[in-house]
N, C-alpha and C positions, 0 to 999 in steps of 0.2 A: 539577414544572417546567411552567410555562405557556408553551408554545412560541410561542403567538400574540403574547404581550406581551413576552417576553424575547428570543426568537430569530426572530420573524417578520420576513421581509424581503420587499420588493416582487418581483414576478415579473420575472425577468431571465434571459436566455439564459446558460447556463454557458459559460465560456471554456475552450478546450483548454489543458491544462497545458503543451503544448509552445510556446505563444506566448511570445515574448520581446520585451523592449524593443529598438527598432531599433538602439540604440547599445551593446547588450550583446553582446560578442564572445566570451564564454566558451562553451566547448563543453558542459560540464556544470556543475551545481552539486552540492555534496556535502551530503547530509543524513544524520542519524543515526537509525537504527531503534532504538526504545526496547528492543526485544527483546535487543539487544546487551548490555544491562545487567540482564537479568532475574535473573541469579544474585545480584548485589548487591542488587537490589530484593527478592528473595524472602527474603534474610537481613536485610532492613530496614536495610541500610547506606545505602540511598538511598530516597527516596520519589518519587512522580510529580512533586511540586512542586519537587524538586531537579533534575529532568531538564534543564530549560533552562539552568540554571547550569552543570551538569556538561558539557553539550555545548559551551557557549561557553568556559568557563574551562579545562577540562581538555584539550579537543581543538580549540578554535578553529573549531567547526562551527556554522553558522547555522541550517540546516534541521532541523526536528524531526518525526519520524514516531512518533506516539503509538500505544500498544497499549491498547485499552479496558479489558481486565481487569487492567491494572496501575494503574488509577485507584482512589483511595479511594472515590469516589462521584461519579456524574454529576449532582449537584444544581446548581441555579442558582448558589448561593453558591460552591460548589467550583469551578465553571467560571470564575467571576470571579477566584478565587485563581490558577488556572492562567494565565489571561490576564495577570494582573499579573506573574507570574513570567516569562512570555514577553516582555512589554514591558520589564521592568527589565533583561533581559539582551540586548536587541536581537537576539533570535532570531526565527525565523519558523516557525509551525506549517505543515507541509506536508500531512500527512494523518493520519487516525486509522484504525488497523487494527482492524476489528471482528470479534470472535469471540463465539460463544455466543448469537447472536440468532435462531437458528432455521435451518431447512433451506430455502434458496431454491429448490431443485429438488425439493421434496417432491411426491409423486404426487397428494396430496390438495390441491385448489386452495385451500381455506380455510387450510390449514397453510402453504403457501408464500406466500400473500398476507399472512398474519399475520407471517411472517418478514420480509417486505419492510417492513411497518409498524413492526416492532420496531427497525429501523435508523433510523427517522426522527429519534429523539432525538440520534443521533450525527451525522446530517446537520446538525441545528440547532446542535449544539455546534461542529462544524467551521466552520460559518458564523460563529458568534460569535467563535471564535478567529482567524478570518482564514485558515483553511486552504484548500487547494485541493480536497481529496477525502476520501472515506472508502473503505476497502477492505473489501469483503464477500466471503464465501466462496460458492462454488458447490458445495453439498452436497445429497445426496439420502439417503433412508432406507436404500437398499441400492445397492450398486455395480452399475452396468449391465454385462452380460456380452455381449450381442448387439448388432448394429447397430441393431435396432429399439428396444432399451432405451436405447441412447445417443441415438437420435433423440428419444425421449420426454423424457429428461432435458434435452436441448437446448431443447425446446419449453417445458417447465415453467420452466426457468431464464429463458428469454427473456421469459416473461410477468411473472414477479416482478421481474426486474431492470428491465424497462421501467417498472413501477409505481414502483420505488424511484428510478430515474433521473429520472422525471417530477417526483417530489417534490423531488429534489435540484436540478433545473434551476431551480426557482423560488427557490432560495436560492444560486444561482451556485456550486454544488458539483458536482464530478465524482464518479462512482461507478466504481471499478475492481475487477476480479476478478484475484486472484493464482492462479498455478498451485500448487495445494495437493494434488495427487494426483487420481486418477480422471479424470473428464471435463475438469476444469479444467486438467489437464496435457496435454491433447490439443489441439494447435494448430488442427487442422482443425475440431474441434467448437467451440472457443472463437471462431474466426473466424465461424462460423455464428451463435453467440449475439450477437456484436457486430452483425452484419448484420441479425439479426432485431429487436434492440432499436432500432437505427437512430436513435439520438439522439446529438448531438454531445458530450454530457457523460458518455457511457458508453464505457469502454474496458478495457484490461488493464493488469496490473502484472506484467510478467515477472520472475520470481525465478530467479536462476542455479542454485538448488538445486530440491528438491521434484519431481524427476523419478524415475520408476522406473529401476532399474539397467539395464534393457535399452534404455532410451530414449537417443537421440542428443541430448544437451542442447544441443549447438551448433546443430544443425539446428532444434531446437524453438524456441530463443531467436530465431533468425533469422526464423522464421515468426510468432512472437508480436509481434515488435517493431513491425511496421506499425500495430498497434492499441494501442501502449503510451501511457499517460498518466503513468506512473511506472515506475521500475526499482528492483529490490532487488539490491544487490551482496552476495549471500549468500557468506560466506567461512568457512573452517574452520581454516586454518593457513597460516603464512607462513615462508619461509626465504630469506634474502638478497634480501628485497624482493619475492619472488614467492609467489603462492598455490600451495600444493603439491598440492592435490587436483583442480584443474581449470585449464584454459588460459584465464586471465583476459584475456590479450591478444586471443585469438580472440573471446571473448565481448564485450569492449568494442568490438572492431571491428564486430561485428554491431550493437551499440547505435548507434554513430556512423554507420555506413553506412546505417542506416534513416532518418537525418535527425533523430533524437531529440536535442533540445538542452534538457535540463532537469534536474530533481533525480535523482540516483542515491543511493539510501539504503543506508548500510552496515548490514549485519546479520551481525555476527560471532556464530557459533554453535559455536565449537570448545572443546576441553578442555585442550589442551597449554599454550596461552598463556592468560594472564589476560584478562579482558574488556577491561581497559584496554590491554594490549599488542596484542590483536587489533584493536581499534578504531583505534589509532594506526597499526598496520601497514597496515590497509585504507586509511586516509586518505592515508598517504604514497604508496601505489600510485596512488590515484585522482587525486592532485594533478597528475599528468602530463597529465591530460585536461581540466583546467580552463582 
């Protein structure tokens, strides 16, 4: 892929994902995380190219949150096929969740900066699709155990994410970090990373799951939300219209109280209900906030 000729865009400041049209009075917009369909995709019942159609026709959902490793190939021709699938269904690419591109908080500088560079192709693809952001993980080669080790990981991640965010800013793309365990699920540490990077196109993607059992997820989400540029509505099970494993009313109150007014992505990851039932239940719940 020749990024300079296919995906190159002029230098522009990235726009916060929370910005809304002045006449748009909706509180949130509902998007669908592709991971919600990973079982069907792993069985080859659906492909990445089917995702826009399924989101629109099966669920009436406009926003699409892609997962990079569910793509067949990130080639220029394939990207254009995905783009046509989006256009033909009047859907909207929101973000691309990126995994497997290296450790952004590796202790070896060359390794972490290479990880940042490995994400560039997904920044370019996000720009080509008209998406708002990519999600990258904050991972290191070993889990920090002491405050000094946490400080080191924060500093390593700040350096590599600043490099990635600088590249993304030139393409009007945001870079967000999801709480995926370890330091990334520590609100105080993540606030330091955001402040260290200090770029308007860098922020967080609070996920309602992905916290250790001993953590207070409600307190953590409330602390992560001031830095949010996207939100993942992680859900596992529903009964009588309510999620049974966590207090979604309380979590959504934190989202709205923070002033966040943008995409909330459904990520159903349960076993009792089918993927289709879980997604529809999540959408029915979230519609009360639109």
